[in-house]
C-alpha positions, 0 to 999 in steps of 0.5 A, spaced: 543 496 568 536 492 568 535 486 565 528 485 563 525 479 558 522 481 552 520 477 546 522 478 539 517 478 533 518 471 529 515 472 522 515 464 521 509 463 525 504 466 519 502 472 524 504 477 519 503 480 512 508 484 507 507 491 504 511 493 498 516 499 501 513 503 495 506 504 498 509 509 503 516 511 499 512 513 493 505 513 494 504 515 502 504 523 500 498 522 496 495 517 500 495 520 507 494 516 513 487 513 511 489 511 505 495 507 507 491 504 513 486 502 508 492 499 504 494 495 510 488 492 512 487 490 504 494 487 505 492 483 511 486 480 509 488 478 502 490 471 500 496 469 496 493 471 490 492 478 492 485 478 493 480 480 498 473 482 499 471 486 505 466 491 506 467 498 507 464 498 514 468 492 516 475 496 513 472 502 517 471 499 523 478 495 523 482 502 522 477 507 526 475 511 520 468 513 517 465 509 511 466 515 507 473 516 508 474 508 506 470 510 500 475 516 498 481 512 500 479 506 496 478 511 490 485 514 491 488 507 491 484 505 485 487 512 481 494 510 483 493 503 481 495 500 487 489 496 487 483 494 482 476 493 484 471 489 481 463 488 483 461 481 484 454 479 486 453 482 493 460 484 494 467 488 492 473 484 490 479 488 491 486 486 488 493 488 490 496 490 484 504 489 482 507 496 483 511 498 477 517 502 479 517 506 472 510 509 474 512 513 480 507 517 484 509 524 486 513 524 493 515 530 497 522 530 494 518 532 487 514 538 490 517 545 491 515 550 496 510 553 491 507 546 490 509 545 483 512 539 480 520 538 480 522 534 475 527 529 479 533 526 476 532 520 472 532 513 476 537 508 474 535 501 475 540 496 477 540 489 474 541 483 478 546 478 473 543 472 476 536 474 474 535 470 467 527 472 467 528 478 462 
């Protein structure tokens, strides 16, 4: 067996960002790869308050897409309530919104072969007894 050196990623150095798993699990079917790439680009650029203000051209260059694809992707993200967009003076400001688990997007499991929506079993939330926020 060959022993080669490698480096494991270290999330403590700040060269990372996080994306809620629900973006792919719940919304990936609707967003398609471009929408997921746009969301990831916005997440990478967002500050701690969850906002950023890149141009459509900048996003398109970063993800290797056209500006029109970026515009359509942003519209889809807004429609699915994953982001909010505001116009400020000369640029758009994008807010990454908190994902609400009760507003589930349609996934592959919810669609049968004829593309009709199948009503899934109700989801039961697990309550953490140590959480006293409610």
